[in-house]
C-alpha positions in Angstrom: 99.2 46.8 280.3 101.5 49.8 280.0 100.3 52.5 277.7 102.3 55.5 276.4 100.7 58.9 276.9 101.2 61.4 274.2 100.6 65.1 274.0 100.6 67.6 271.1 102.4 70.8 271.7 101.2 74.0 270.0 104.2 76.2 269.4 102.1 79.3 268.8 100.0 79.0 271.9 102.9 77.5 274.0 100.7 74.8 275.5 100.4 71.0 275.5 97.1 69.2 274.8 95.7 66.9 277.4 97.5 63.5 277.2 96.1 60.7 275.1 97.0 57.1 275.4 98.5 55.0 272.6 99.6 51.4 272.4 102.9 52.5 271.0 104.3 55.4 269.0 103.6 54.0 265.5 99.9 53.3 266.4 99.5 56.8 267.8 101.1 58.3 264.7 98.7 56.4 262.5 95.8 57.7 264.6 97.0 61.3 264.3 97.6 60.8 260.6 93.9 59.7 260.2 92.7 62.7 262.2 94.8 65.1 260.1 93.3 63.6 257.0 89.8 64.5 258.3 90.8 67.9 259.8 89.8 71.2 258.3 92.1 72.7 255.7 93.4 75.4 258.0 94.6 72.9 260.6 96.6 71.0 257.9 98.1 74.2 256.7 99.4 74.9 260.2 100.5 71.4 261.0 104.1 72.6 261.3 103.1 74.6 264.4 102.4 71.3 266.3 104.8 68.8 267.7 104.1 65.3 269.1 105.6 64.3 272.5 105.7 61.2 274.6 104.9 62.6 278.0 104.3 59.6 280.4 103.6 55.9 280.8 100.5 54.6 282.4 100.1 51.0 283.8 96.4 50.1 284.0 97.1 47.1 286.2 98.2 49.2 289.2 97.4 52.8 288.1 101.1 53.7 288.1 101.9 56.9 286.3 105.4 57.7 285.3 106.0 61.1 283.7 108.9 61.6 281.3 111.0 64.6 282.3 111.6 66.2 279.9 109.0 64.9 277.5 110.4 62.9 274.6 110.0 64.7 271.2 108.5 62.3 268.6 107.9 64.4 265.4 106.3 67.5 264.0 102.7 66.8 262.9 103.7 68.0 259.4 105.5 64.7 258.9 102.2 62.9 259.3 100.3 64.6 256.5 
C-alpha cells in the first residue's frame, strides 16, 4: 500500500517535524485535529505558526520512497482547530 508522508513545519523554529504516515490527507487532518483538541492551551494559541505539508510517498510493498520536491502545502494547523 502507498502511504502519504506528512510533516508539520514550525515557522518560528524554521524546521520540519519528522514525517508521519497517513492513509490520505483527510485522514491525517482528522488525526491532527484530534491531537490539537488534546493539546495544551499554549499550543492551540500558536497553531498559526505551524503548517502541514505532504513531503513524500512510501510504498510498503517494495520500500520505495518518493520525496516531493518541493513539499506540497496542505493547510495551516489553525484551520484544524
